[in-house]
C-alpha positions in Angstrom: -29.5 8.0 28.4 -25.8 8.2 27.7 -24.0 4.9 27.1 -20.8 4.9 29.3 -18.6 2.4 27.8 -16.7 2.3 24.6 -17.5 -0.5 22.0 -15.2 -3.0 20.9 -14.8 -5.2 17.9 -15.5 -8.9 18.5 -14.9 -11.9 16.0 -18.3 -13.0 14.9 -17.0 -16.0 12.7 -15.8 -16.7 9.4 -17.5 -16.6 5.9 -16.4 -19.2 3.5 -16.4 -17.7 -0.2 -16.1 -19.8 -3.3 -17.1 -17.5 -5.8 -14.9 -14.4 -4.9 -17.6 -12.4 -4.1 -20.0 -11.7 -1.2 -23.5 -10.4 -0.5 -25.2 -8.8 2.6 -28.8 -9.3 2.8 -31.9 -9.6 5.3 -32.7 -13.2 5.1 -36.3 -12.4 4.6 -35.4 -11.3 1.0 -33.9 -14.6 0.0 -37.3 -16.0 -1.5 -36.7 -12.7 -4.1 -33.4 -14.3 -5.2 -33.5 -15.0 -9.0 -32.1 -18.2 -9.8 -28.9 -19.8 -9.0 -28.2 -21.6 -12.4 -24.8 -19.8 -12.8 -25.5 -19.3 -16.5 -24.2 -15.9 -17.1 -26.0 -13.4 -19.2 -22.9 -10.9 -19.7 -21.3 -10.6 -23.0 -18.5 -8.4 -24.3 -16.7 -8.1 -27.3 -15.0 -5.7 -30.0 -16.4 -3.8 -32.9 -16.1 -1.5 -35.8 -18.5 -0.4 -38.0 -20.9 -3.4 -38.8 -18.1 -6.1 -37.8 -18.3 -7.4 -34.4 -16.5 -10.1 -32.5 -17.9 -11.6 -29.3 -16.0 -13.0 -26.4 -16.5 -16.7 -26.0 -18.2 -17.0 -29.3 -15.4 -15.8 -31.5 -12.4 -15.7 -29.2 -11.6 -16.7 -25.5 -8.6 -14.5 -24.9 -7.9 -10.9 -26.1 -4.6 -11.9 -27.3 -5.9 -14.8 -29.7 -5.5 -14.4 -33.2 -8.4 -14.0 -35.2 -8.4 -16.0 -38.4 -11.0 -13.7 -40.2 -8.7 -10.6 -39.3 -5.3 -12.2 -41.0 -4.3 -13.3 -37.5 -4.7 -10.0 -35.9 -5.7 -10.3 -32.1 -8.6 -8.5 -30.5 -6.2 -6.3 -28.6 -4.3 -5.6 -31.7 -7.8 -4.4 -33.5 -8.6 -2.4 -30.3 -5.2 -0.5 -30.8 -6.2 0.2 -34.2 -9.3 1.9 -33.3 -11.9 -1.0 -32.6 -14.1 -0.3 -29.8 -14.6 -2.7 -26.7 -18.3 -3.2 -25.7 -20.1 -4.8 -23.0 -23.5 -5.7 -22.1 -24.8 -6.6 -18.6 -28.5 -7.0 -18.7 -28.7 -8.0 -15.2 -26.3 -5.6 -13.6 -27.7 -4.8 -10.1 -30.4 -7.4 -10.1 -31.1 -9.4 -6.9 -29.8 -12.4 -8.7 -26.5 -14.8 -9.4 -26.0 -12.8 -12.7 -26.8 -9.6 -10.9 -24.1 -9.9 -8.4 -21.6 -11.4 -10.7 -22.1 -8.5 -13.3 -21.8 -5.9 -10.6 -18.6 -7.2 -9.2 -16.9 -7.6 -12.4 -17.7 -4.1 -13.6 -17.7 -2.1 -10.4 -16.2 -4.3 -7.9 -19.0 -3.6 -5.5 -22.5 -1.9 -5.2 -26.4 -2.3 -4.7 -28.3 -5.1 -5.7 -31.8 -3.4 -6.1 -32.8 -2.3 -2.7 -32.4 -5.7 -1.0 -28.8 -6.3 -0.8 -25.1 -4.9 -1.2 -22.4 -7.1 -2.8 -18.6 -7.1 -3.2 -15.8 -8.7 -4.6 -13.1 -10.0 -2.1 -10.2 -8.8 -3.9 -8.5 -12.2 -3.5 -11.0 -14.4 -4.6 -12.0 -17.6 -2.6 -11.2 -18.0 0.9 -12.3 -18.1 4.6 -12.5 -14.5 5.9 -13.1 -13.2 9.4 -16.1 -11.2 10.3 -16.1 -8.7 13.0 -19.0 -6.8 14.8 -18.6 -3.5 16.6 -20.6 -4.1 19.9 -21.3 -1.4 22.4 -23.6 -2.4 25.2 -24.9 -5.5 23.5 -25.9 -3.7 20.5 -24.2 -4.3 17.0 -23.2 -0.9 15.6 -21.3 -2.3 12.8 -19.9 -5.2 10.7 -16.6 -5.6 8.9 -15.0 -8.5 6.8 -11.1 -8.5 6.5 -10.3 -9.8 2.9 -6.8 -8.7 3.2 -5.9 -11.1 6.1 -2.2 -10.8 5.7 -2.0 -6.9 5.1 -0.7 -7.6 1.5 -2.4 -4.5 0.2 -3.2 -2.3 3.1 -1.9 -3.1 6.5 -3.7 -0.2 8.0 -7.2 -1.7 7.5 -7.3 -3.1 10.9 -6.0 0.0 12.5 -8.7 2.1 10.8 -11.4 0.1 12.2 -9.7 -0.3 15.6 -9.2 -4.1 15.2 -5.7 -5.9 16.2 -6.0 -9.4 15.2 -2.7 -10.1 16.7 -3.5 -8.9 20.2 -6.5 -9.3 22.6 -9.1 -7.4 21.4 -10.5 -5.3 24.5 -12.3 -2.6 24.8 -10.4 0.4 26.7 -13.3 1.5 29.0 
């Protein structure tokens, strides 16, 4: 049976975001979520040979002078050949740390086989969520993180959305 009408994008509602990131997950998996203590396990720093300096332990900013390196900054040491390192032990796990490490490192991706996650690009906000509906069947979802077209004013056009005009199907 062939569907006769074209679908249309409809506003589902808005999502409030206070961590600068979002996950899409089937609610039946929420019991598998590992902790929400928000204590990050991510670490990073610089090293050369046996010497190493860790972010948040030995320095807070990469342009902060290190006393033990005669006032040189971590950025300066990197320019001199020191290596930047990073450890993300929970990257991609279905957890608070997993989503934080995933979005900090890659911007978006898979959380185990249970969810997908993404940065918003603009941080916290109240973002509209649209559903593409055809004959009462939801065929897709889209979240518009670039509400004002500051980066890509073609996002809405590519999806067939027009948030400034009445969004009717052309059936």
